[in-house]
C-alpha positions in Angstrom: -8.2 26.9 -37.3 -7.2 25.0 -40.2 -7.4 21.3 -40.7 -5.0 19.6 -43.4 -3.5 16.4 -43.8 0.2 15.7 -42.0 3.4 16.2 -43.3 6.8 14.8 -42.3 7.5 18.3 -41.2 4.8 18.5 -38.5 6.9 15.4 -36.5 8.3 17.3 -33.8 5.1 19.2 -33.0 3.3 15.9 -33.0 5.3 14.2 -30.5 5.5 17.4 -28.0 1.4 17.1 -28.1 1.3 13.3 -27.9 3.6 13.6 -24.7 1.7 16.5 -23.0 -1.7 14.7 -23.8 -1.2 11.1 -22.6 0.9 9.3 -19.9 4.5 7.6 -20.9 2.6 4.5 -21.1 -0.2 5.7 -23.3 1.7 7.7 -25.5 2.6 6.9 -29.2 6.5 6.9 -29.9 7.9 9.1 -32.2 8.7 6.3 -34.2 5.1 5.1 -34.4 4.1 8.6 -35.4 6.6 8.7 -38.0 5.3 5.2 -39.6 1.7 6.3 -39.3 2.7 9.3 -41.0 4.2 7.6 -43.8 1.8 4.6 -44.2 -1.5 6.5 -43.9 -1.1 10.1 -44.5 -4.7 9.8 -45.9 -6.1 9.0 -42.3 -4.2 11.5 -40.0 -4.9 15.1 -40.1 -3.6 18.0 -38.0 -5.5 21.2 -37.0 -3.6 24.4 -36.9 -3.9 28.0 -35.4 -1.5 30.7 -36.6 0.6 27.9 -38.4 1.2 26.1 -34.9 -0.3 22.5 -34.6 -2.9 22.4 -31.8 -4.2 19.2 -32.5 -4.5 16.0 -34.7 -6.3 12.7 -35.1 -5.1 9.5 -37.0 -5.6 5.5 -37.4 -5.6 3.4 -39.7 -8.6 1.4 -41.6 -9.1 -1.9 -40.5 -10.7 -5.0 -41.6 -12.7 -5.8 -38.3 -15.2 -2.9 -36.1 -13.0 -2.8 -33.2 -9.1 -1.6 -32.2 -6.5 -4.4 -31.6 -3.4 -3.2 -29.7 -0.8 -4.4 -32.1 -2.4 -1.2 -34.1 -0.5 1.2 -32.0 2.9 -0.1 -33.2 1.9 -1.7 -36.8 0.4 0.1 -39.5 -0.2 -0.4 -43.1 -1.7 1.8 -45.9 -5.4 2.2 -46.2 -7.4 0.5 -48.5 -9.0 2.8 -51.3 -12.6 2.0 -50.3 -14.5 0.1 -47.5 -13.4 -0.8 -44.1 -13.5 0.9 -40.8 -11.8 4.0 -39.9 -10.2 3.8 -36.4 -9.1 6.4 -34.3 -5.7 5.4 -32.4 -4.9 9.1 -31.8 -6.4 11.9 -31.1 -5.0 15.0 -29.0 -5.1 18.5 -28.6 -2.9 20.8 -27.2 -3.8 21.8 -23.4 -4.0 25.3 -24.1 -6.2 24.9 -27.3 -8.8 22.1 -25.1 -12.2 22.8 -24.9 -12.5 25.2 -27.9 -14.0 22.1 -30.7 -10.6 21.8 -32.1 -10.8 17.7 -30.9 -14.8 17.9 -32.7 -13.6 19.4 -35.8 -10.8 17.0 -36.3 -13.3 13.9 -35.8 -15.9 15.5 -37.9 -13.4 15.6 -41.1 -12.0 12.9 -40.7 -15.6 10.9 -40.5 -16.8 13.1 -43.8 -13.6 11.8 -45.6 -14.3 8.6 -44.5 -17.9 8.7 -45.8 -16.2 9.7 -49.3 -14.2 6.2 -48.9 -17.4 4.4 -48.0 -15.8 3.5 -44.7 -18.6 1.4 -42.6 -18.2 2.7 -39.4 -15.9 5.3 -37.1 -14.4 3.1 -34.4 -12.1 3.8 -31.3 -11.2 3.5 -27.9 -11.6 5.6 -25.0 -11.4 5.9 -21.0 -14.8 6.3 -19.2 -14.4 10.1 -18.6 -14.4 10.6 -22.3 -17.5 8.6 -22.9 -19.8 11.2 -22.6 -18.2 13.3 -25.0 -18.3 10.7 -28.0 -21.6 10.1 -27.3 -22.7 13.4 -27.9 -21.3 13.2 -31.3 -23.1 10.1 -32.2 -20.9 7.2 -31.3 -22.4 4.2 -29.0 -20.3 3.1 -26.2 -20.2 -1.2 -26.6 -18.5 -1.8 -23.6 -15.0 -2.4 -22.0 -12.5 -2.8 -24.8 -9.9 -6.0 -24.8 -7.2 -3.5 -25.1 -4.7 -3.4 -22.2 -2.6 -0.4 -24.1 -1.0 1.5 -21.3 -2.0 -0.4 -18.3 -5.7 1.3 -18.4 -9.3 0.6 -19.0 -10.7 1.5 -22.6 -14.0 1.6 -23.8 -15.0 0.5 -27.3 -17.0 3.3 -29.0 -18.2 3.1 -32.5 -20.3 5.3 -35.2 -22.0 3.9 -38.0 -21.5 5.9 -41.2 
């Protein structure tokens, strides 16, 4: 597996994975993914196997420790240092799940965040994924204010 920064050429494969991994209400639109590629390429990574994308992770660096729903549509360039590295999207193609792809993507983004002196990694997830993130050192700080996609989300954070 190879992990690298995203390019615009990756967009069709990213959209396909996004649609397979999230409900229609939760999935990022093609336009939102394109905007993230253009504005936060330094915190948007893809995992490849045999030149096919099998997963990706992305999220802007934010000023606050928790994700807000407006981030799913709006994106601004990352500051060069400081802030909190959010994870808005982490998706692994169903055929590549349970093989360490998500962990590798999270670990790589965390390493990059440490180089930029980010304070934390921050994300929201559904209850079913809390234990996965806890095993990677994240702390569940409770139900998030997010109403994204009509689901119940939990705030998870990891100090860097």
